[in-house]
C-alpha positions as CSV (number, residue, x, y, z in Angstrom):
1,X,0.0,0.0,0.0
2,X,1.2,3.4,-0.9
3,X,2.9,5.3,1.9
4,X,1.5,8.8,1.4
5,X,2.3,11.9,3.4
6,X,-1.3,11.7,4.8
7,X,-3.5,8.9,5.8
8,X,-6.5,9.1,3.7
9,X,-9.5,7.9,5.6
10,X,-12.9,9.4,6.1
11,X,-12.3,9.6,9.9
12,X,-9.2,11.8,9.3
13,X,-11.2,14.2,7.2
14,X,-13.7,14.6,10.0
15,X,-11.0,15.1,12.5
16,X,-9.1,17.5,10.4
17,X,-12.2,19.6,9.8
18,X,-13.0,19.6,13.5
19,X,-9.4,20.6,14.2
20,X,-9.5,23.4,11.7
21,X,-12.8,24.7,13.1
22,X,-11.3,24.7,16.6
23,X,-7.8,25.9,15.7
24,X,-8.4,29.4,17.0
25,X,-9.3,29.2,20.7
26,X,-11.6,31.8,22.3
27,X,-8.7,33.5,24.0
28,X,-6.6,33.5,20.8
29,X,-9.5,34.8,18.8
30,X,-9.6,38.2,20.5
31,X,-9.6,41.2,18.2
32,X,-6.2,42.8,17.6
33,X,-6.2,46.5,17.3
34,X,-3.6,48.5,15.3
35,X,-2.9,50.8,12.3
36,X,-4.1,50.4,8.8
37,X,-1.7,48.0,6.9
38,X,-2.2,46.5,3.5
39,X,0.1,43.8,2.1
40,X,0.3,42.1,-1.3
41,X,1.3,38.4,-1.6
42,X,2.7,37.0,-4.9
43,X,1.5,33.5,-5.9
44,X,1.3,31.4,-9.0
45,X,-1.4,29.1,-10.3
46,X,-4.9,29.1,-8.9
47,X,-6.2,28.6,-5.4
48,X,-5.6,25.0,-4.5
49,X,-4.7,22.8,-1.5
50,X,-1.1,24.1,-1.5
51,X,-2.4,27.7,-1.0
52,X,-5.0,26.9,1.7
53,X,-2.5,27.9,4.4
54,X,-2.1,31.4,2.8
55,X,-5.9,31.6,2.4
56,X,-6.3,30.9,6.1
57,X,-3.8,33.4,7.2
58,X,-5.2,36.1,4.9
59,X,-8.8,35.6,6.1
60,X,-7.8,35.4,9.8
61,X,-5.7,38.5,9.7
62,X,-8.5,40.5,8.2
63,X,-11.1,39.1,10.5
64,X,-9.1,39.5,13.7
65,X,-8.1,43.1,13.0
66,X,-11.4,44.2,11.8
67,X,-10.0,44.8,8.3
68,X,-7.2,47.1,9.5
69,X,-4.5,44.6,8.5
70,X,-5.0,42.9,5.1
71,X,-2.9,40.5,3.0
72,X,-4.3,40.3,-0.5
73,X,-3.4,37.2,-2.4
74,X,-2.5,37.6,-6.1
75,X,-2.6,34.4,-8.0
76,X,-1.6,33.5,-11.6
77,X,1.8,35.3,-11.4
78,X,0.0,38.7,-11.5
79,X,2.8,40.3,-9.5
80,X,5.8,38.3,-10.5
81,X,6.8,35.1,-12.3
82,X,7.2,32.2,-9.9
83,X,10.9,32.1,-10.4
84,X,11.3,35.8,-9.7
85,X,9.3,36.0,-6.4
86,X,12.5,36.3,-4.4
87,X,13.7,39.1,-6.6
88,X,10.4,40.9,-6.0
89,X,10.8,40.4,-2.2
90,X,14.3,41.7,-2.4
91,X,13.2,44.8,-4.2
92,X,10.2,45.4,-2.0
93,X,7.8,45.1,-5.0
94,X,5.4,43.2,-2.7
95,X,5.4,42.3,1.0
96,X,4.9,38.6,0.9
97,X,5.4,35.7,-1.5
98,X,5.8,32.0,-1.9
99,X,8.7,30.4,-3.8
100,X,10.1,26.9,-4.3
101,X,13.7,26.6,-3.4
102,X,14.4,24.1,-6.3
103,X,13.3,26.7,-8.9
104,X,16.6,28.6,-8.3
105,X,19.0,26.7,-6.0
106,X,21.7,29.2,-6.4
107,X,19.7,31.8,-4.5
108,X,19.0,29.6,-1.4
109,X,21.5,26.6,-1.4
110,X,21.0,25.7,2.3
111,X,17.3,25.1,1.8
112,X,18.0,22.6,-1.0
113,X,18.9,19.9,1.6
114,X,15.1,19.5,2.0
115,X,14.7,18.7,-1.7
116,X,16.9,15.6,-1.6
117,X,15.2,12.3,-2.7
118,X,14.0,9.7,-0.3
119,X,14.6,11.6,3.0
120,X,12.8,10.0,6.0
121,X,10.0,12.5,6.1
122,X,7.3,10.1,7.2
123,X,4.3,12.4,7.5
124,X,3.1,16.0,7.6
125,X,4.0,16.5,11.3
126,X,7.6,15.3,10.7
127,X,8.0,17.5,7.7
128,X,6.9,20.5,9.6
129,X,9.5,20.0,12.3
130,X,12.2,19.3,9.8
131,X,11.4,22.3,7.7
132,X,11.3,24.5,10.8
133,X,14.7,23.3,11.9
134,X,16.3,24.0,8.6
135,X,14.6,27.4,8.2
136,X,15.9,28.3,11.6
137,X,19.5,27.3,10.9
138,X,21.9,30.3,10.6
139,X,23.0,29.3,7.1
140,X,19.4,29.4,5.9
141,X,18.7,32.7,7.6
142,X,21.8,34.2,6.0
143,X,21.0,32.9,2.6
144,X,17.5,34.4,2.7
145,X,18.7,37.5,4.3
146,X,20.7,38.3,1.1
147,X,17.3,38.5,-0.6
148,X,15.8,40.7,2.1
149,X,13.5,37.8,3.0
150,X,12.2,36.7,6.4
151,X,11.0,33.1,6.4
152,X,7.5,32.8,7.8
153,X,6.5,29.1,7.2
154,X,6.7,26.2,4.9
155,X,4.0,25.3,2.4
156,X,4.4,21.6,2.9
157,X,4.0,19.4,-0.1
158,X,3.1,15.7,-0.2
159,X,5.5,13.1,-1.6
160,X,6.1,13.2,-5.3
161,X,4.9,10.7,-7.9
162,X,5.0,10.7,-11.7
163,X,2.0,11.2,-14.0
164,X,2.6,10.6,-17.7
165,X,1.4,9.8,-21.2
166,X,2.1,6.6,-23.2
167,X,2.8,3.1,-22.0
168,X,2.6,2.9,-18.2
169,X,5.9,1.9,-16.5
170,X,5.7,-1.5,-14.7
171,X,9.2,-1.3,-13.2
172,X,11.9,1.2,-12.3
173,X,13.8,0.0,-15.5
174,X,10.9,1.3,-17.6
175,X,11.9,4.9,-16.7
176,X,15.1,4.5,-18.6
177,X,15.1,7.0,-21.5
178,X,12.0,8.9,-20.3
179,X,12.1,12.6,-20.1
180,X,10.8,13.6,-16.6
181,X,10.0,16.8,-14.9
182,X,12.1,16.2,-11.8
183,X,13.2,18.9,-9.5
184,X,16.2,19.2,-7.1
185,X,17.7,15.9,-5.9
186,X,14.8,14.0,-7.5
187,X,16.4,15.1,-10.8
188,X,19.7,13.5,-9.9
189,X,17.8,10.4,-8.8
190,X,16.1,10.3,-12.2
191,X,19.5,10.4,-13.9
192,X,20.7,7.3,-11.9
193,X,17.9,5.2,-13.5
194,X,18.6,6.4,-17.0
195,X,16.0,9.1,-17.3
196,X,16.5,12.7,-18.4
197,X,15.3,15.3,-15.9
198,X,14.2,18.8,-16.6
199,X,13.3,21.7,-14.3
200,X,10.2,23.8,-15.1
201,X,7.7,25.8,-13.1
202,X,4.4,24.1,-12.3
203,X,2.6,26.5,-14.6
204,X,4.5,25.1,-17.7
205,X,3.8,21.4,-17.0
206,X,0.5,21.0,-18.8
207,X,1.8,22.3,-22.1
208,X,5.0,20.3,-21.8
209,X,3.2,17.0,-21.2
210,X,0.5,17.8,-23.9
211,X,3.2,18.5,-26.5
212,X,5.4,15.6,-25.6
213,X,8.3,17.8,-24.4
214,X,8.4,15.4,-21.4
215,X,7.0,11.9,-20.9
216,X,6.0,12.4,-17.3
217,X,5.6,15.1,-14.7
218,X,6.9,14.7,-11.1
219,X,4.4,16.4,-8.8
220,X,3.1,16.1,-5.2
221,X,0.5,13.4,-5.0
222,X,-2.3,13.8,-5.7
223,X,-3.7,17.3,-5.6
224,X,-1.2,18.9,-8.0
225,X,-2.0,16.6,-10.9
226,X,-5.6,17.6,-10.7
227,X,-4.9,21.3,-9.9
228,X,-2.9,21.7,-13.1
229,X,-5.3,19.5,-15.1
230,X,-2.7,16.9,-16.0
231,X,-5.1,14.1,-15.2
232,X,-7.2,15.3,-18.2
233,X,-4.4,14.4,-20.7
234,X,-2.4,11.7,-18.9
235,X,-2.6,7.9,-19.1
236,X,-1.1,6.8,-15.9
237,X,0.1,7.8,-12.4
238,X,2.4,6.1,-10.0
239,X,1.1,5.6,-6.5
240,X,3.9,4.2,-4.3
241,X,7.3,5.7,-5.4
242,X,7.3,8.4,-2.7
243,X,10.3,10.1,-4.5
244,X,10.7,12.9,-2.0
245,X,9.4,16.5,-2.1
246,X,10.5,20.1,-2.4
247,X,10.3,22.9,0.0
248,X,8.3,26.1,-0.8
249,X,8.4,28.7,1.9
250,X,6.3,31.8,2.4
251,X,8.5,34.8,3.0
252,X,8.0,38.4,4.0
253,X,10.1,41.4,2.9
254,X,12.3,42.2,5.9
255,X,11.5,45.9,6.0
256,X,7.7,45.1,5.8
257,X,8.0,42.6,8.6
258,X,10.1,44.8,10.8
259,X,7.7,47.8,10.3
260,X,4.7,45.8,11.6
261,X,3.6,46.6,15.1
262,X,4.3,43.9,17.6
263,X,0.7,42.8,17.9
264,X,0.5,42.2,14.2
265,X,3.7,40.1,14.3
266,X,2.3,38.1,17.2
267,X,-0.9,37.6,15.3
268,X,0.8,36.2,12.2
269,X,3.0,33.8,14.3
270,X,-0.1,32.6,16.2
271,X,-1.9,31.7,12.9
272,X,0.7,29.2,11.7
273,X,-0.9,26.2,13.4
274,X,-4.2,26.9,11.8
275,X,-2.6,27.4,8.4
276,X,-0.9,24.0,8.6
277,X,-4.1,22.4,9.7
278,X,-5.9,24.0,6.7
279,X,-3.3,22.6,4.3
280,X,-3.3,19.1,5.7
281,X,-7.1,18.9,5.6
282,X,-7.2,20.2,2.0
283,X,-4.6,17.5,0.9
284,X,-6.7,14.8,2.5
285,X,-9.9,15.9,0.9
286,X,-8.2,16.1,-2.6
287,X,-6.7,12.6,-2.2
288,X,-10.1,11.1,-1.6
289,X,-11.7,12.9,-4.5
290,X,-8.9,12.4,-7.0
291,X,-8.4,8.7,-6.3
292,X,-12.1,8.1,-6.6
293,X,-12.3,10.0,-9.9
294,X,-9.3,8.3,-11.4
295,X,-10.3,4.8,-10.4
296,X,-13.9,5.1,-11.5
297,X,-13.1,7.0,-14.7
298,X,-10.8,4.3,-15.9
299,X,-8.7,6.5,-18.0
300,X,-5.9,6.9,-15.5
301,X,-4.0,3.6,-14.8
302,X,-2.8,3.6,-11.2
303,X,0.7,2.1,-11.3
304,X,2.4,0.4,-8.4
305,X,6.1,-0.3,-8.8
306,X,7.2,-3.6,-7.2
307,X,8.6,-2.9,-3.7
308,X,11.8,-4.8,-4.3
309,X,12.6,-2.5,-7.2
310,X,11.8,0.6,-5.2
311,X,14.1,-0.7,-2.4
312,X,16.9,-0.9,-5.0
313,X,16.1,2.6,-6.3
314,X,16.2,4.0,-2.8
315,X,19.6,2.3,-2.2
316,X,21.2,4.0,-5.2
317,X,19.4,7.3,-5.1
318,X,19.0,7.9,-1.4
319,X,22.2,8.1,0.7
320,X,24.5,8.3,-2.3
321,X,22.7,11.4,-3.6
322,X,22.7,12.9,-0.1
323,X,26.5,12.4,0.1
324,X,27.0,13.8,-3.3
325,X,25.0,17.0,-2.4
326,X,27.2,17.3,0.7
327,X,30.4,17.0,-1.3
328,X,29.2,19.5,-3.9
329,X,28.4,22.1,-1.3
330,X,30.7,21.5,1.6
331,X,33.0,24.4,0.7
332,X,30.2,26.9,0.4
333,X,27.9,26.0,3.2
334,X,27.7,23.6,6.2
335,X,26.2,20.9,4.1
336,X,26.9,17.9,6.3
337,X,25.6,19.8,9.3
338,X,22.4,20.6,7.5
339,X,21.9,17.0,6.3
340,X,22.6,15.8,9.9
341,X,20.0,18.3,11.2
342,X,17.4,16.9,8.8
343,X,18.1,13.3,9.7
344,X,18.3,13.9,13.5
345,X,15.2,16.1,13.6
346,X,13.2,13.5,11.5
347,X,14.3,10.7,13.8
348,X,13.3,12.6,16.9
349,X,9.9,13.5,15.4
350,X,8.9,10.0,14.5
């Protein structure tokens, strides 16, 4: 059975919904008074499970301040291209943004440790603790500081799988020669099994798959495949590879953050638990709906790669890729220290 980042059962949806509804306690829900402040947040794509944390924060900030503090969400790259959000933050073009570290590794090398394949990130809670630990490391703080960026929180993504067109793979060997959208360390893992990886923003994946520029798209399972409508043109999806994931923080412009009154800063920090709960519940809901649609529709073949082959894949593309990343970066950043932090935090959180 596929080991997803979330356990998809009806009971968990009920529990998640109840948790979200009760995520703001009566004491914490008190009104926060302050000056008029208006922020813009740069996003890409449409509203989806990935952005439910930002939606939660935006709505709660407005509600709790009586509309005095607002964070308006701009989707569809209205303010900036997804690969240029850090540039916009650096220039102060907008106050808040999301970005994915693997889109431009040279800008935020310490964060790329979280993008390595097959890390032991067992579930949503473990991932949150690991991401928080890395984001709090001095090397990560320094790297983002160069872009005038204050790291607020992670927009946690589920484990990646592949969705593609053509003959469905039945084994790891069947990926040899395939052109795959595979980010970060997952790209290096793809090379080790004879595939050709490419990096492209999520917004370009539909056209790439439709035109045959790539054979398959690596995306977080399952919401992203549906969010970008890949399931409308694909023939198959893997369900048990759990290739890894990428990290996509929300950041604030440092000057904008520093200029906020203390009560607004405290409010934003207090909303993170609710934001994570909103994301987790949204992922669970989409997994249930998507798997039902794909199985009943019959067009998408759900592919399970034999576990013995996945074990072999993890053996060549797990620790060896981690070690190669350390070797490639050791002279420029505390790479081994960051990897050890990931592994020790994950172990303690399990």
